[in-house]
C-alpha positions as CSV (number, residue, x, y, z in Angstrom):
1,X,-59.0,10.9,-3.8
2,X,-55.4,12.0,-4.2
3,X,-52.9,10.5,-1.8
4,X,-49.9,12.7,-0.9
5,X,-47.0,11.4,1.2
6,X,-46.2,13.7,4.1
7,X,-43.5,12.2,6.3
8,X,-42.1,9.0,7.9
9,X,-41.2,8.3,11.5
10,X,-38.9,5.5,12.6
11,X,-38.9,4.0,16.0
12,X,-35.9,1.8,16.9
13,X,-36.3,-0.6,19.8
14,X,-33.3,-1.8,21.7
15,X,-32.6,-3.9,24.8
16,X,-30.0,-3.1,27.4
17,X,-27.7,-5.6,29.1
18,X,-30.1,-5.4,32.1
19,X,-33.0,-6.5,29.8
20,X,-34.6,-3.0,29.8
21,X,-36.5,-2.1,26.7
22,X,-35.7,1.3,25.1
23,X,-37.2,3.2,22.1
24,X,-35.7,6.0,20.1
25,X,-37.8,7.9,17.6
26,X,-36.3,9.5,14.4
27,X,-38.0,11.8,11.9
28,X,-37.0,12.9,8.5
29,X,-36.9,9.4,7.1
30,X,-36.9,9.2,3.3
31,X,-40.1,8.0,1.6
32,X,-38.3,5.3,-0.3
33,X,-36.2,3.9,2.6
34,X,-35.5,0.2,2.0
35,X,-35.6,-2.6,4.5
36,X,-31.8,-2.9,4.3
37,X,-31.3,0.8,5.0
38,X,-33.6,0.6,8.1
39,X,-31.8,-2.5,9.4
40,X,-28.5,-0.8,8.9
41,X,-29.7,2.3,10.7
42,X,-30.8,0.0,13.6
43,X,-27.3,-1.5,13.7
44,X,-25.8,2.0,13.9
45,X,-28.0,2.9,16.8
46,X,-26.8,-0.4,18.4
47,X,-23.2,0.6,18.0
48,X,-23.8,4.1,19.4
49,X,-25.8,3.1,22.4
50,X,-24.2,-0.3,23.2
51,X,-27.7,-1.8,23.4
52,X,-29.0,-4.7,21.3
53,X,-31.1,-3.8,18.3
54,X,-34.5,-5.6,18.4
55,X,-36.8,-4.0,15.9
56,X,-37.6,-1.0,13.8
57,X,-41.1,0.4,13.2
58,X,-41.8,2.7,10.3
59,X,-44.9,4.8,10.2
60,X,-45.8,6.8,7.0
61,X,-48.2,9.7,7.1
62,X,-50.3,10.5,4.1
63,X,-52.9,13.2,3.3
64,X,-55.9,12.3,1.3
65,X,-57.7,15.1,-0.7
66,X,-60.9,14.7,-2.7
67,X,-60.3,15.0,-6.4
68,X,-61.8,18.1,-7.9
69,X,-65.0,17.6,-9.9
70,X,-64.2,17.8,-13.6
C-alpha cells in the first residue's frame, strides 16, 4: 500500500466568559505543522474572539492505494 497525505483539518476549542464551549474549524493546515505552531494559532484565535483557548484537534486525511504488482 502507498500512503498519500491529502489534507489536515484543525478544530480549535474555546470557552466564553459565560462558560459556553465553542469550536471553530480551519482547513488548509500544513502537513508538517508543529505543536508550537498549532498552539500559537490557538492563541491567535483567543485574541481575535476574546474567548479562552482550551484545545486544538488536528485530523489528517490520507489515501491508501494498493501497490501495483511488479
